[in-house]
OpenMM code with the backbone's topology and positions (N, CA, C; nanometers):
from openmm import Vec3, app, unit

residues = "ILE ASN TRP SER GLU PHE LEU SER LEU PRO ALA ALA ILE SER GLN PRO ILE PHE GLN THR GLN ALA SER GLN LEU ALA THR PRO SER ILE ALA SER THR GLU PRO SER SER SER ILE LEU SER ASP LEU ALA ALA ALA ASP PRO LYS ASP LYS GLN PRO LEU LEU ASP THR TYR VAL CYS THR GLN ILE CYS GLN THR LEU GLY PHE PRO PRO GLY GLU LEU ASP ARG GLN THR GLY PHE PHE ASP LEU GLY MET ASP SER LEU THR ALA LEU GLU LEU LYS ASN SER LEU GLN THR ASP LEU GLY LEU SER LEU PRO SER THR LEU ALA PHE ASP TYR PRO THR VAL GLU ALA LEU LEU ALA TYR LEU ALA THR GLN LEU ILE SER GLU THR THR HIS GLU PRO THR ALA GLU THR SER GLU GLN LYS MET ASP GLY GLU GLN ALA VAL GLN VAL ASP THR GLU LYS THR VAL ASP PRO LEU PHE GLY ASP ASP LEU ILE ALA GLN MET ASP GLN LYS LEU ALA ASP ILE GLU ASN LEU LEU GLY GLU ASP THR PRO".split()
positions = [
    Vec3(-16.6159, 1.0775, -13.9967),
    Vec3(-16.5308, 1.1181, -14.1181),
    Vec3(-16.5368, 0.9953, -14.2080),
    Vec3(-16.5552, 1.0266, -14.3317),
    Vec3(-16.5538, 0.9316, -14.4455),
    Vec3(-16.4091, 0.9179, -14.4770),
    Vec3(-16.3390, 0.8286, -14.4263),
    Vec3(-16.1931, 0.8081, -14.4416),
    Vec3(-16.1573, 0.7779, -14.5912),
    Vec3(-16.2349, 0.6989, -14.6613),
    Vec3(-16.2080, 0.6678, -14.7938),
    Vec3(-16.2056, 0.8115, -14.8850),
    Vec3(-16.2925, 0.8898, -14.8524),
    Vec3(-16.2950, 1.0210, -14.9263),
    Vec3(-16.1866, 1.1056, -14.8826),
    Vec3(-16.1642, 1.1263, -14.7460),
    Vec3(-16.0652, 1.2084, -14.6987),
    Vec3(-15.9144, 1.1656, -14.7463),
    Vec3(-15.8963, 1.0327, -14.7417),
    Vec3(-15.7605, 0.9842, -14.7711),
    Vec3(-15.7400, 0.9778, -14.9294),
    Vec3(-15.8442, 1.0092, -15.0031),
    Vec3(-15.8218, 1.0166, -15.1476),
    Vec3(-15.7539, 1.1580, -15.1844),
    Vec3(-15.7685, 1.2554, -15.0981),
    Vec3(-15.7152, 1.3838, -15.1183),
    Vec3(-15.5613, 1.3743, -15.1119),
    Vec3(-15.4958, 1.4386, -15.2050),
    Vec3(-15.3488, 1.4391, -15.2114),
    Vec3(-15.2769, 1.4988, -15.0832),
    Vec3(-15.3410, 1.5954, -15.0256),
    Vec3(-15.2869, 1.6565, -14.9048),
    Vec3(-15.2851, 1.5596, -14.7871),
    Vec3(-15.3854, 1.4722, -14.7834),
    Vec3(-15.3965, 1.3807, -14.6678),
    Vec3(-15.3022, 1.2723, -14.6829),
    Vec3(-15.2812, 1.2190, -14.8047),
    Vec3(-15.1875, 1.1006, -14.8315),
    Vec3(-15.0454, 1.1403, -14.8016),
    Vec3(-15.0113, 1.2695, -14.8294),
    Vec3(-14.8720, 1.3092, -14.8049),
    Vec3(-14.8308, 1.3200, -14.6572),
    Vec3(-14.9339, 1.3206, -14.5674),
    Vec3(-14.9028, 1.3256, -14.4196),
    Vec3(-14.8752, 1.1817, -14.3665),
    Vec3(-14.7596, 1.1668, -14.3028),
    Vec3(-14.7290, 1.0315, -14.2549),
    Vec3(-14.8221, 0.9653, -14.1524),
    Vec3(-14.8903, 1.0564, -14.0862),
    Vec3(-14.9824, 1.0046, -13.9822),
    Vec3(-15.1096, 0.9383, -14.0479),
    Vec3(-15.1426, 0.9743, -14.1695),
    Vec3(-15.2498, 0.9121, -14.2413),
    Vec3(-15.2103, 0.7891, -14.3351),
    Vec3(-15.0860, 0.7772, -14.3506),
    Vec3(-15.0434, 0.6754, -14.4483),
    Vec3(-15.0864, 0.5238, -14.4006),
    Vec3(-15.0784, 0.5060, -14.2738),
    Vec3(-15.1124, 0.3835, -14.2182),
    Vec3(-15.2705, 0.3551, -14.2379),
    Vec3(-15.3520, 0.4521, -14.2096),
    Vec3(-15.4991, 0.4401, -14.2364),
    Vec3(-15.5275, 0.4261, -14.3889),
    Vec3(-15.4560, 0.4945, -14.4671),
    Vec3(-15.4641, 0.4751, -14.6119),
    Vec3(-15.4373, 0.3335, -14.6558),
    Vec3(-15.3269, 0.2710, -14.6051),
    Vec3(-15.2918, 0.1361, -14.6421),
    Vec3(-15.3985, 0.0347, -14.5828),
    Vec3(-15.4516, 0.0610, -14.4827),
    Vec3(-15.5515, -0.0325, -14.4192),
    Vec3(-15.6758, -0.0252, -14.5053),
    Vec3(-15.7205, 0.0936, -14.5583),
    Vec3(-15.8279, 0.0970, -14.6414),
    Vec3(-15.8028, 0.0556, -14.7878),
    Vec3(-15.6864, 0.0503, -14.8222),
    Vec3(-15.6449, 0.0023, -14.9547),
    Vec3(-15.6641, -0.1462, -14.9638),
    Vec3(-15.6374, -0.2140, -14.8482),
    Vec3(-15.6477, -0.3673, -14.8432),
    Vec3(-15.7699, -0.4070, -14.7558),
    Vec3(-15.8798, -0.4191, -14.8225),
    Vec3(-16.0071, -0.4411, -14.7530),
    Vec3(-15.9995, -0.5754, -14.6790),
    Vec3(-16.0497, -0.5824, -14.5499),
    Vec3(-16.0444, -0.6988, -14.4831),
    Vec3(-16.1836, -0.7619, -14.4947),
    Vec3(-16.1878, -0.8877, -14.5088),
    Vec3(-16.3091, -0.9672, -14.5262),
    Vec3(-16.3631, -1.0033, -14.3958),
    Vec3(-16.4830, -0.9469, -14.3556),
    Vec3(-16.5401, -0.9771, -14.2296),
    Vec3(-16.6010, -1.1117, -14.2396),
    Vec3(-16.5745, -1.1984, -14.1484),
    Vec3(-16.6390, -1.3407, -14.1490),
    Vec3(-16.7558, -1.3432, -14.0538),
    Vec3(-16.8631, -1.3908, -14.0980),
    Vec3(-16.9751, -1.4176, -14.0124),
    Vec3(-16.9700, -1.5538, -13.9502),
    Vec3(-16.8676, -1.6343, -13.9911),
    Vec3(-16.8523, -1.7592, -13.9283),
    Vec3(-16.7860, -1.7399, -13.7831),
    Vec3(-16.8148, -1.8270, -13.6945),
    Vec3(-16.7559, -1.8300, -13.5638),
    Vec3(-16.6038, -1.8541, -13.5838),
    Vec3(-16.5309, -1.7764, -13.5080),
    Vec3(-16.3820, -1.7924, -13.5178),
    Vec3(-16.3163, -1.8771, -13.4094),
    Vec3(-16.3900, -1.9373, -13.3215),
    Vec3(-16.3293, -2.0247, -13.2289),
    Vec3(-16.3938, -2.1673, -13.2348),
    Vec3(-16.3396, -2.2583, -13.1646),
    Vec3(-16.3901, -2.3939, -13.1626),
    Vec3(-16.4980, -2.4155, -13.0492),
    Vec3(-16.5385, -2.3182, -12.9790),
    Vec3(-16.6283, -2.3338, -12.8719),
    Vec3(-16.7532, -2.4004, -12.9150),
    Vec3(-16.8086, -2.3667, -13.0379),
    Vec3(-16.9300, -2.4215, -13.0876),
    Vec3(-16.9258, -2.5661, -13.1170),
    Vec3(-16.8078, -2.6050, -13.1855),
    Vec3(-16.7828, -2.7430, -13.2115),
    Vec3(-16.7625, -2.8204, -13.0792),
    Vec3(-16.6996, -2.7549, -12.9800),
    Vec3(-16.6722, -2.8209, -12.8589),
    Vec3(-16.8090, -2.8485, -12.7781),
    Vec3(-16.8982, -2.7499, -12.7854),
    Vec3(-17.0338, -2.7616, -12.7304),
    Vec3(-17.1121, -2.8701, -12.7953),
    Vec3(-17.1064, -2.8660, -12.9193),
    Vec3(-17.1821, -2.9651, -13.0057),
    Vec3(-17.1355, -3.1085, -12.9727),
    Vec3(-17.0066, -3.1229, -12.9523),
    Vec3(-16.9421, -3.2679, -12.9338),
    Vec3(-16.9585, -3.3124, -12.7871),
    Vec3(-16.9853, -3.2155, -12.6968),
    Vec3(-16.9801, -3.2495, -12.5494),
    Vec3(-17.0987, -3.3222, -12.5066),
    Vec3(-17.0891, -3.3954, -12.4024),
    Vec3(-17.2063, -3.4639, -12.3344),
    Vec3(-17.2913, -3.3513, -12.2793),
    Vec3(-17.4206, -3.3804, -12.2777),
    Vec3(-17.5132, -3.2771, -12.2189),
    Vec3(-17.4663, -3.2285, -12.0829),
    Vec3(-17.4135, -3.3106, -11.9922),
    Vec3(-17.3767, -3.2636, -11.8639),
    Vec3(-17.2484, -3.1875, -11.8575),
    Vec3(-17.1711, -3.1892, -11.9679),
    Vec3(-17.0422, -3.1116, -11.9759),
    Vec3(-17.0615, -2.9821, -12.0440),
    Vec3(-17.1703, -2.9611, -12.1055),
    Vec3(-17.1997, -2.8372, -12.1810),
    Vec3(-17.1931, -2.7046, -12.0998),
    Vec3(-17.2668, -2.7064, -11.9924),
    Vec3(-17.2680, -2.5854, -11.9039),
    Vec3(-17.1379, -2.5470, -11.8493),
    Vec3(-17.0542, -2.6531, -11.7927),
    Vec3(-16.9127, -2.6051, -11.7421),
    Vec3(-16.8329, -2.5710, -11.8604),
    Vec3(-16.8381, -2.6223, -11.9739),
    Vec3(-16.7608, -2.5831, -12.0899),
    Vec3(-16.7906, -2.4356, -12.1246),
    Vec3(-16.9180, -2.3993, -12.1270),
    Vec3(-16.9537, -2.2663, -12.1689),
    Vec3(-16.9140, -2.1682, -12.0543),
    Vec3(-16.9273, -2.2158, -11.9208),
    Vec3(-16.8949, -2.1258, -11.8095),
    Vec3(-16.7496, -2.0838, -11.8225),
    Vec3(-16.6613, -2.1875, -11.8454),
    Vec3(-16.5126, -2.1653, -11.8526),
    Vec3(-16.4803, -2.0782, -11.9746),
    Vec3(-16.5431, -2.0988, -12.0856),
    Vec3(-16.5298, -2.0142, -12.2021),
    Vec3(-16.5582, -1.8671, -12.1734),
    Vec3(-16.6803, -1.8516, -12.1316),
    Vec3(-16.7341, -1.7077, -12.0965),
    Vec3(-16.6456, -1.6392, -11.9882),
    Vec3(-16.6177, -1.7094, -11.8851),
    Vec3(-16.5284, -1.6491, -11.7819),
    Vec3(-16.3948, -1.6073, -11.8357),
    Vec3(-16.3337, -1.6921, -11.9184),
    Vec3(-16.1987, -1.6654, -11.9854),
    Vec3(-16.2156, -1.5355, -12.0685),
    Vec3(-16.3290, -1.5173, -12.1450),
    Vec3(-16.3521, -1.4119, -12.2250),
    Vec3(-16.3622, -1.2761, -12.1517),
    Vec3(-16.4382, -1.2925, -12.0428),
    Vec3(-16.4526, -1.1762, -11.9543),
    Vec3(-16.3211, -1.1319, -11.8789),
    Vec3(-16.2450, -1.2330, -11.8455),
    Vec3(-16.1133, -1.1970, -11.7848),
    Vec3(-16.0153, -1.1350, -11.8834),
    Vec3(-16.0211, -1.1815, -11.9984),
    Vec3(-15.9452, -1.1276, -12.0938),
    Vec3(-15.9773, -0.9869, -12.1280),
    Vec3(-16.1082, -0.9537, -12.1318),
    Vec3(-16.1576, -0.8231, -12.1733),
    Vec3(-16.1241, -0.7263, -12.0571),
    Vec3(-16.1443, -0.7733, -11.9305),
    Vec3(-16.1168, -0.6849, -11.8156),
    Vec3(-15.9724, -0.6830, -11.7649),
    Vec3(-15.8944, -0.7745, -11.8165),
    Vec3(-15.7529, -0.7802, -11.7824),
    Vec3(-15.7345, -0.8524, -11.6455),
    Vec3(-15.8192, -0.9440, -11.6039),
    Vec3(-15.8023, -1.0155, -11.4798),
    Vec3(-15.7393, -1.1434, -11.5059),
    Vec3(-15.6647, -1.1904, -11.4093),
    Vec3(-15.6202, -1.3318, -11.4079),
    Vec3(-15.7330, -1.4292, -11.4024),
    Vec3(-15.7396, -1.5436, -11.4649),
    Vec3(-15.8602, -1.6272, -11.4810),
    Vec3(-15.9242, -1.6649, -11.3441),
    Vec3(-15.8533, -1.6788, -11.2409),
    Vec3(-15.9050, -1.7228, -11.1121),
    Vec3(-15.9700, -1.6086, -11.0244),
    Vec3(-15.9563, -1.4863, -11.0684),
    Vec3(-16.0008, -1.3794, -10.9776),
    Vec3(-16.1383, -1.3152, -11.0195),
    Vec3(-16.2127, -1.3786, -11.0997),
    Vec3(-16.3412, -1.3175, -11.1367),
    Vec3(-16.4502, -1.3585, -11.0378),
    Vec3(-16.5182, -1.2404, -10.9843),
    Vec3(-16.6248, -1.2679, -10.8925),
    Vec3(-16.7499, -1.2759, -10.9790),
    Vec3(-16.8258, -1.3923, -10.9783),
    Vec3(-16.9341, -1.4184, -11.0700),
    Vec3(-17.0613, -1.3407, -11.0150),
    Vec3(-17.0686, -1.3029, -10.9005),
    Vec3(-17.1773, -1.2261, -10.8464),
    Vec3(-17.1708, -1.0826, -10.8620),
    Vec3(-17.0574, -1.0273, -10.8784),
    Vec3(-17.0269, -0.8719, -10.8879),
    Vec3(-17.0678, -0.8287, -11.0177),
    Vec3(-17.1370, -0.7204, -11.0344),
    Vec3(-17.1638, -0.6574, -11.1600),
    Vec3(-17.0473, -0.6267, -11.2420),
    Vec3(-17.0670, -0.6253, -11.3699),
    Vec3(-16.9513, -0.5918, -11.4599),
    Vec3(-16.9030, -0.4640, -11.4423),
    Vec3(-16.9797, -0.3600, -11.4173),
    Vec3(-16.9389, -0.2294, -11.3995),
    Vec3(-16.8743, -0.2016, -11.2697),
    Vec3(-16.9030, -0.2833, -11.1707),
    Vec3(-16.8381, -0.2911, -11.0383),
    Vec3(-16.6947, -0.3466, -11.0597),
    Vec3(-16.6886, -0.4276, -11.1560),
    Vec3(-16.5511, -0.4985, -11.1837),
    Vec3(-16.4645, -0.4177, -11.2673),
    Vec3(-16.5183, -0.2973, -11.3188),
    Vec3(-16.4299, -0.1945, -11.3938),
    Vec3(-16.4636, -0.1942, -11.5468),
    Vec3(-16.5652, -0.2663, -11.5836),
    Vec3(-16.6210, -0.2644, -11.7232),
    Vec3(-16.6766, -0.1162, -11.7445),
    Vec3(-16.6520, -0.0670, -11.8706),
    Vec3(-16.7124, 0.0602, -11.9131),
    Vec3(-16.7957, 0.0300, -12.0429),
    Vec3(-16.8472, 0.1206, -12.1010),
    Vec3(-16.9201, 0.1013, -12.2285),
    Vec3(-16.8398, 0.0421, -12.3431),
    Vec3(-16.7149, 0.0823, -12.3545),
    Vec3(-16.6285, 0.0355, -12.4554),
    Vec3(-16.5846, -0.1149, -12.4411),
    Vec3(-16.5587, -0.1450, -12.3140),
    Vec3(-16.5179, -0.2903, -12.2863),
    Vec3(-16.6432, -0.3770, -12.2976),
    Vec3(-16.7543, -0.3211, -12.2629),
    Vec3(-16.8808, -0.3908, -12.2750),
    Vec3(-16.9078, -0.4299, -12.4207),
    Vec3(-16.8792, -0.3406, -12.5107),
    Vec3(-16.8940, -0.3694, -12.6529),
    Vec3(-16.7793, -0.4683, -12.7000),
    Vec3(-16.6658, -0.4453, -12.6429),
    Vec3(-16.5626, -0.5474, -12.6752),
    Vec3(-16.5944, -0.6816, -12.6399),
    Vec3(-16.6530, -0.6969, -12.5264),
    Vec3(-16.6948, -0.8345, -12.4792),
    Vec3(-16.8005, -0.8891, -12.5653),
    Vec3(-16.9019, -0.8009, -12.5968),
    Vec3(-17.0173, -0.8383, -12.6727),
    Vec3(-16.9658, -0.8899, -12.8104),
    Vec3(-16.8744, -0.8083, -12.8765),
    Vec3(-16.8269, -0.8454, -13.0068),
    Vec3(-16.7453, -0.9752, -13.0142),
    Vec3(-16.6679, -0.9947, -12.9024),
    Vec3(-16.5890, -1.1162, -12.8913),
    Vec3(-16.6838, -1.2425, -12.8833),
    Vec3(-16.7865, -1.2282, -12.7914),
    Vec3(-16.8662, -1.3383, -12.7769),
    Vec3(-16.9627, -1.3607, -12.8966),
    Vec3(-17.0023, -1.2502, -12.9674),
    Vec3(-17.0786, -1.2700, -13.0837),
    Vec3(-17.0010, -1.3319, -13.1991),
    Vec3(-16.8753, -1.2961, -13.2157),
    Vec3(-16.7893, -1.3479, -13.3154),
    Vec3(-16.7682, -1.5053, -13.2893),
    Vec3(-16.7213, -1.5346, -13.1629),
    Vec3(-16.6863, -1.6762, -13.1278),
    Vec3(-16.8131, -1.7624, -13.1228),
    Vec3(-16.9297, -1.7110, -13.0755),
    Vec3(-17.0398, -1.7958, -13.0617),
    Vec3(-17.1300, -1.8050, -13.1735),
    Vec3(-17.1152, -1.7129, -13.2768),
    Vec3(-17.1966, -1.7121, -13.3920),
    Vec3(-17.3464, -1.6667, -13.3547),
    Vec3(-17.3563, -1.5911, -13.2561),
    Vec3(-17.4868, -1.5408, -13.2199),
    Vec3(-17.4960, -1.3851, -13.2490),
    Vec3(-17.6116, -1.3531, -13.2668),
    Vec3(-17.6473, -1.2041, -13.2861),
    Vec3(-17.6799, -1.1546, -13.1497),
    Vec3(-17.6010, -1.0798, -13.0791),
    Vec3(-17.6196, -1.0389, -12.9490),
    Vec3(-17.6446, -0.8838, -12.9413),
    Vec3(-17.7281, -0.8364, -12.8541),
    Vec3(-17.7582, -0.7025, -12.8401),
    Vec3(-17.6481, -0.6083, -12.7997),
    Vec3(-17.6468, -0.4899, -12.8461),
    Vec3(-17.5247, -0.3952, -12.7997),
    Vec3(-17.5346, -0.3823, -12.6503),
    Vec3(-17.6482, -0.3973, -12.5906),
    Vec3(-17.6651, -0.3654, -12.4550),
    Vec3(-17.6451, -0.4947, -12.3616),
    Vec3(-17.5799, -0.5951, -12.4268),
    Vec3(-17.5652, -0.7220, -12.3537),
    Vec3(-17.5219, -0.7162, -12.2099),
    Vec3(-17.4183, -0.6361, -12.1824),
    Vec3(-17.3629, -0.6193, -12.0419),
    Vec3(-17.4573, -0.5446, -11.9571),
    Vec3(-17.5469, -0.4608, -12.0077),
    Vec3(-17.6387, -0.3811, -11.9302),
    Vec3(-17.7568, -0.4754, -11.9043),
    Vec3(-17.7969, -0.5535, -12.0036),
    Vec3(-17.9137, -0.6364, -11.9835),
    Vec3(-17.8885, -0.7610, -11.8943),
    Vec3(-17.7612, -0.8085, -11.8971),
    Vec3(-17.7204, -0.9233, -11.8171),
    Vec3(-17.5944, -0.8760, -11.7339),
    Vec3(-17.6076, -0.8030, -11.6317),
    Vec3(-17.4925, -0.7300, -11.5677),
    Vec3(-17.3923, -0.8111, -11.4832),
    Vec3(-17.4244, -0.9352, -11.4660),
    Vec3(-17.3199, -1.0182, -11.3872),
    Vec3(-17.2867, -1.1351, -11.4645),
    Vec3(-17.1822, -1.2014, -11.4243),
    Vec3(-17.1326, -1.3193, -11.4949),
    Vec3(-17.2315, -1.4210, -11.4910),
    Vec3(-17.3026, -1.4432, -11.3798),
    Vec3(-17.4087, -1.5475, -11.3692),
    Vec3(-17.5241, -1.5148, -11.4685),
    Vec3(-17.5675, -1.3889, -11.4622),
    Vec3(-17.6743, -1.3467, -11.5509),
    Vec3(-17.6420, -1.3790, -11.7001),
    Vec3(-17.5265, -1.3357, -11.7386),
    Vec3(-17.4691, -1.3532, -11.8767),
    Vec3(-17.4753, -1.5064, -11.9132),
    Vec3(-17.4139, -1.5842, -11.8245),
    Vec3(-17.4041, -1.7246, -11.8426),
    Vec3(-17.5425, -1.7921, -11.8549),
    Vec3(-17.6346, -1.7428, -11.7777),
    Vec3(-17.7761, -1.7976, -11.7862),
    Vec3(-17.8340, -1.7642, -11.9305),
    Vec3(-17.8194, -1.6428, -11.9786),
    Vec3(-17.8674, -1.5994, -12.1011),
    Vec3(-17.8065, -1.6809, -12.2159),
    Vec3(-17.6718, -1.6945, -12.2131),
    Vec3(-17.6021, -1.7528, -12.3196),
    Vec3(-17.6324, -1.9038, -12.3155),
    Vec3(-17.6480, -1.9690, -12.1999),
    Vec3(-17.6823, -2.1050, -12.1881),
    Vec3(-17.8218, -2.1293, -12.2583),
    Vec3(-17.9136, -2.0402, -12.2396),
    Vec3(-18.0435, -2.0598, -12.3138),
    Vec3(-18.0376, -2.0445, -12.4509),
    Vec3(-17.9415, -1.9577, -12.5019),
    Vec3(-17.9211, -1.9354, -12.6405),
    Vec3(-17.8510, -2.0531, -12.7103),
    Vec3(-17.7505, -2.1056, -12.6445),
    Vec3(-17.6588, -2.2084, -12.7004),
    Vec3(-17.6882, -2.3549, -12.6721),
    Vec3(-17.6984, -2.3712, -12.5365),
    Vec3(-17.7135, -2.5137, -12.4890),
    Vec3(-17.8506, -2.5742, -12.5243),
    Vec3(-17.9496, -2.4938, -12.5087),
    Vec3(-18.0891, -2.5328, -12.5363),
    Vec3(-18.0968, -2.5554, -12.6914),
    Vec3(-18.0269, -2.4896, -12.7761),
    Vec3(-18.0296, -2.5042, -12.9174),
    Vec3(-17.9647, -2.6413, -12.9532),
    Vec3(-17.8595, -2.6797, -12.8868),
    Vec3(-17.7874, -2.7824, -12.9221),
    Vec3(-17.8376, -2.9153, -12.8648),
    Vec3(-17.9202, -2.9086, -12.7647),
    Vec3(-17.9756, -3.0304, -12.7040),
    Vec3(-18.1175, -3.0548, -12.7229),
    Vec3(-18.2022, -2.9623, -12.7650),
    Vec3(-18.3455, -2.9720, -12.7807),
    Vec3(-18.3721, -2.9757, -12.9241),
    Vec3(-18.4329, -3.0867, -12.9724),
    Vec3(-18.4864, -3.1043, -13.1074),
    Vec3(-18.6352, -3.0619, -13.1038),
    Vec3(-18.6909, -3.0191, -13.2138),
    Vec3(-18.8307, -2.9949, -13.2228),
    Vec3(-18.9073, -3.1179, -13.1927),
    Vec3(-19.0146, -3.0949, -13.1268),
    Vec3(-19.1016, -3.2146, -13.0923),
    Vec3(-19.1813, -3.2529, -13.2184),
    Vec3(-19.2307, -3.3701, -13.2111),
    Vec3(-19.3177, -3.4257, -13.3276),
    Vec3(-19.4360, -3.3424, -13.3377),
    Vec3(-19.4984, -3.2954, -13.2314),
    Vec3(-19.6121, -3.2171, -13.2399),
    Vec3(-19.5947, -3.0840, -13.3140),
    Vec3(-19.4829, -3.0195, -13.2937),
    Vec3(-19.4617, -2.8859, -13.3615),
    Vec3(-19.3984, -2.9007, -13.4924),
    Vec3(-19.3269, -3.0034, -13.5236),
    Vec3(-19.2480, -2.9995, -13.6506),
    Vec3(-19.3067, -3.0940, -13.7667),
    Vec3(-19.3911, -3.1880, -13.7251),
    Vec3(-19.4425, -3.2793, -13.8254),
    Vec3(-19.5772, -3.2241, -13.8650),
    Vec3(-19.6180, -3.2688, -13.9954),
    Vec3(-19.7446, -3.2455, -14.0324),
    Vec3(-19.8286, -3.3775, -14.0146),
    Vec3(-19.9515, -3.3540, -13.9569),
    Vec3(-20.0378, -3.4649, -13.9386),
    Vec3(-20.1424, -3.4625, -14.0519),
    Vec3(-20.1846, -3.5793, -14.0887),
    Vec3(-20.2844, -3.5960, -14.1915),
    Vec3(-20.4205, -3.5952, -14.1381),
    Vec3(-20.5096, -3.5032, -14.1900),
    Vec3(-20.6479, -3.4924, -14.1543),
    Vec3(-20.7329, -3.5200, -14.2767),
    Vec3(-20.7687, -3.6509, -14.2951),
    Vec3(-20.8262, -3.6800, -14.4198),
    Vec3(-20.7297, -3.6716, -14.5425),
    Vec3(-20.7633, -3.5857, -14.6281),
    Vec3(-20.6775, -3.5671, -14.7433),
    Vec3(-20.5835, -3.4427, -14.7253),
    Vec3(-20.6139, -3.3609, -14.6267),
    Vec3(-20.5471, -3.2390, -14.6079),
    Vec3(-20.4293, -3.2517, -14.5014),
    Vec3(-20.3172, -3.1822, -14.5201),
    Vec3(-20.2148, -3.1797, -14.4277),
    Vec3(-20.2414, -3.0562, -14.3333),
    Vec3(-20.2328, -3.0841, -14.2045),
    Vec3(-20.2642, -2.9789, -14.1092),
    Vec3(-20.1412, -2.9673, -14.0262),
    Vec3(-20.0846, -2.8345, -14.0095),
    Vec3(-19.9753, -2.8113, -13.9386),
    Vec3(-20.0161, -2.7895, -13.7849),
    Vec3(-19.9605, -2.8727, -13.7007),
    Vec3(-19.9931, -2.8646, -13.5573),
    Vec3(-19.8956, -2.7878, -13.4846),
    Vec3(-19.9438, -2.6813, -13.4104),
    Vec3(-19.8465, -2.6025, -13.3332),
    Vec3(-19.8995, -2.5940, -13.1937),
    Vec3(-19.8431, -2.6661, -13.1046),
    Vec3(-19.8856, -2.6621, -12.9713),
    Vec3(-19.8429, -2.5463, -12.8800),
    Vec3(-19.7477, -2.4700, -12.9316),
    Vec3(-19.6925, -2.3560, -12.8665),
    Vec3(-19.7786, -2.2253, -12.8739),
    Vec3(-19.8720, -2.2183, -12.9728),
    Vec3(-19.9543, -2.1118, -12.9971),
    Vec3(-20.0681, -2.0989, -12.8919),
    Vec3(-20.0867, -1.9804, -12.8478),
    Vec3(-20.2012, -1.9558, -12.7621),
    Vec3(-20.2887, -1.8478, -12.8264),
    Vec3(-20.4123, -1.8557, -12.7927),
    Vec3(-20.5063, -1.7536, -12.8488),
    Vec3(-20.5083, -1.6378, -12.7506),
    Vec3(-20.4951, -1.5236, -12.8062),
    Vec3(-20.4907, -1.3980, -12.7243),
    Vec3(-20.6345, -1.3583, -12.7043),
    Vec3(-20.6616, -1.3372, -12.5788),
    Vec3(-20.8160, -1.3072, -12.5536),
    Vec3(-20.8499, -1.1704, -12.5995),
    Vec3(-20.7613, -1.0799, -12.6226),
    Vec3(-20.7849, -0.9426, -12.6707),
    Vec3(-20.7470, -0.9388, -12.8283),
    Vec3(-20.8369, -1.0085, -12.8934),
    Vec3(-20.8061, -1.0162, -13.0387),
    Vec3(-20.9428, -0.9729, -13.1199),
    Vec3(-20.9180, -0.8954, -13.2154),
    Vec3(-21.0232, -0.8627, -13.3129),
    Vec3(-21.1260, -0.7763, -13.2455),
    Vec3(-21.2606, -0.8117, -13.2482),
    Vec3(-21.3728, -0.7397, -13.2050),
    Vec3(-21.3630, -0.7188, -13.0515),
    Vec3(-21.3278, -0.8139, -12.9760),
    Vec3(-21.3197, -0.7952, -12.8389),
    Vec3(-21.2195, -0.6832, -12.7996),
    Vec3(-21.1137, -0.6784, -12.8673),
    Vec3(-21.0134, -0.5628, -12.8463),
    Vec3(-21.0780, -0.4339, -12.8769),
    Vec3(-21.1423, -0.4246, -12.9813),
    Vec3(-21.2012, -0.3006, -13.0263),
    Vec3(-21.3134, -0.2490, -12.9291),
    Vec3(-21.3878, -0.3517, -12.8897),
    Vec3(-21.4980, -0.3208, -12.7956),
    Vec3(-21.4430, -0.2718, -12.6583),
    Vec3(-21.3342, -0.3381, -12.6104),
    Vec3(-21.2720, -0.2925, -12.4836),
    Vec3(-21.2058, -0.1565, -12.5000),
    Vec3(-21.1497, -0.1216, -12.6144),
    Vec3(-21.0925, 0.0096, -12.6375),
    Vec3(-21.2028, 0.1175, -12.6461),
    Vec3(-21.3096, 0.0779, -12.7072),
    Vec3(-21.4173, 0.1731, -12.7189),
    Vec3(-21.4781, 0.2038, -12.5733),
    Vec3(-21.4811, 0.0991, -12.5000),
    Vec3(-21.5379, 0.1213, -12.3618),
    Vec3(-21.4421, 0.2148, -12.2796),
    Vec3(-21.3145, 0.1831, -12.2955),
    Vec3(-21.2206, 0.2691, -12.2141),
    Vec3(-21.2173, 0.4133, -12.2575),
    Vec3(-21.2272, 0.4403, -12.3890),
    Vec3(-21.2393, 0.5767, -12.4414),
    Vec3(-21.3725, 0.6376, -12.3980),
    Vec3(-21.4739, 0.5690, -12.3921),
    Vec3(-21.6068, 0.6320, -12.3356),
    Vec3(-21.5893, 0.6651, -12.1895),
    Vec3(-21.5227, 0.5767, -12.1104),
    Vec3(-21.5044, 0.5978, -11.9742),
    Vec3(-21.4102, 0.7245, -11.9529),
    Vec3(-21.3109, 0.7463, -12.0325),
    Vec3(-21.2287, 0.8635, -12.0293),
    Vec3(-21.3062, 0.9840, -12.0611),
    Vec3(-21.3922, 0.9794, -12.1639),
    Vec3(-21.4773, 1.0941, -12.2009),
    Vec3(-21.5733, 1.1334, -12.0976),
    Vec3(-21.6288, 1.0308, -12.0198),
    Vec3(-21.7261, 1.0556, -11.9169),
    Vec3(-21.6502, 1.1234, -11.7949),
    Vec3(-21.5297, 1.0730, -11.7688),
    Vec3(-21.4518, 1.1455, -11.6662),
    Vec3(-21.4134, 1.2889, -11.6986),
    Vec3(-21.3972, 1.3146, -11.8225),
    Vec3(-21.3549, 1.4493, -11.8627),
    Vec3(-21.4827, 1.5335, -11.8872),
    Vec3(-21.6006, 1.4733, -11.8845),
    Vec3(-21.7148, 1.5545, -11.9082),
    Vec3(-21.7482, 1.6012, -12.0443),
    Vec3(-21.6868, 1.5326, -12.1342),
    Vec3(-21.7106, 1.5671, -12.2767),
    Vec3(-21.8183, 1.4848, -12.3390),
    Vec3(-21.9030, 1.5413, -12.4209),
    Vec3(-22.0094, 1.4731, -12.4882),
    Vec3(-21.9733, 1.4636, -12.6425),
    Vec3(-21.8813, 1.3669, -12.6669),
    Vec3(-21.8366, 1.3595, -12.8102),
    Vec3(-21.9007, 1.2273, -12.8531),
    Vec3(-21.9516, 1.2261, -12.9835),
    Vec3(-22.0143, 1.1056, -13.0401),
    Vec3(-21.9171, 0.9937, -13.0536),
] * unit.nanometer
topology = app.Topology()
chain = topology.addChain("A")
for resn in residues:
    res = topology.addResidue(resn, chain)
    for name in ("N", "CA", "C"):
        topology.addAtom(name, app.Element.getBySymbol(name[0]), res)
């Protein structure tokens, strides 16, 4: 339903049930892309050894709030859906974490990382490694080679199936398939 269009009709505005919706649309809320909690600043200020426990506490608290559990009763090995999470609460958790952590998280977060431990491991790689690892000199600096600057990237690897080799292998596979099918096509 396009609420803006619907609520602009006089018959809709006269109904008390729609007046609340109309007032909410009349006062637009400004969605903030900035994180709304202090967890990021806490992580940035924490010693490296304290970052993982800080993230663990925060994520477990968010999960408990979403599922309605007391903080101490969360089983970290049990799957979210065995704990009572459904697709709506999975999205609620994802949105909460995304807002507070300032990350772009997939809608399938609870399905991709279905336990507390799996989710914590994923979020730790996204947050803790970002705040503790700086780019190495090899990948971030330009080295001078004579008069030219050369960007050095040690992370890149050459794909063996590139260009002509890939085409030749695909041609061979197609020829093999045609031979199996008994077709004589050029």
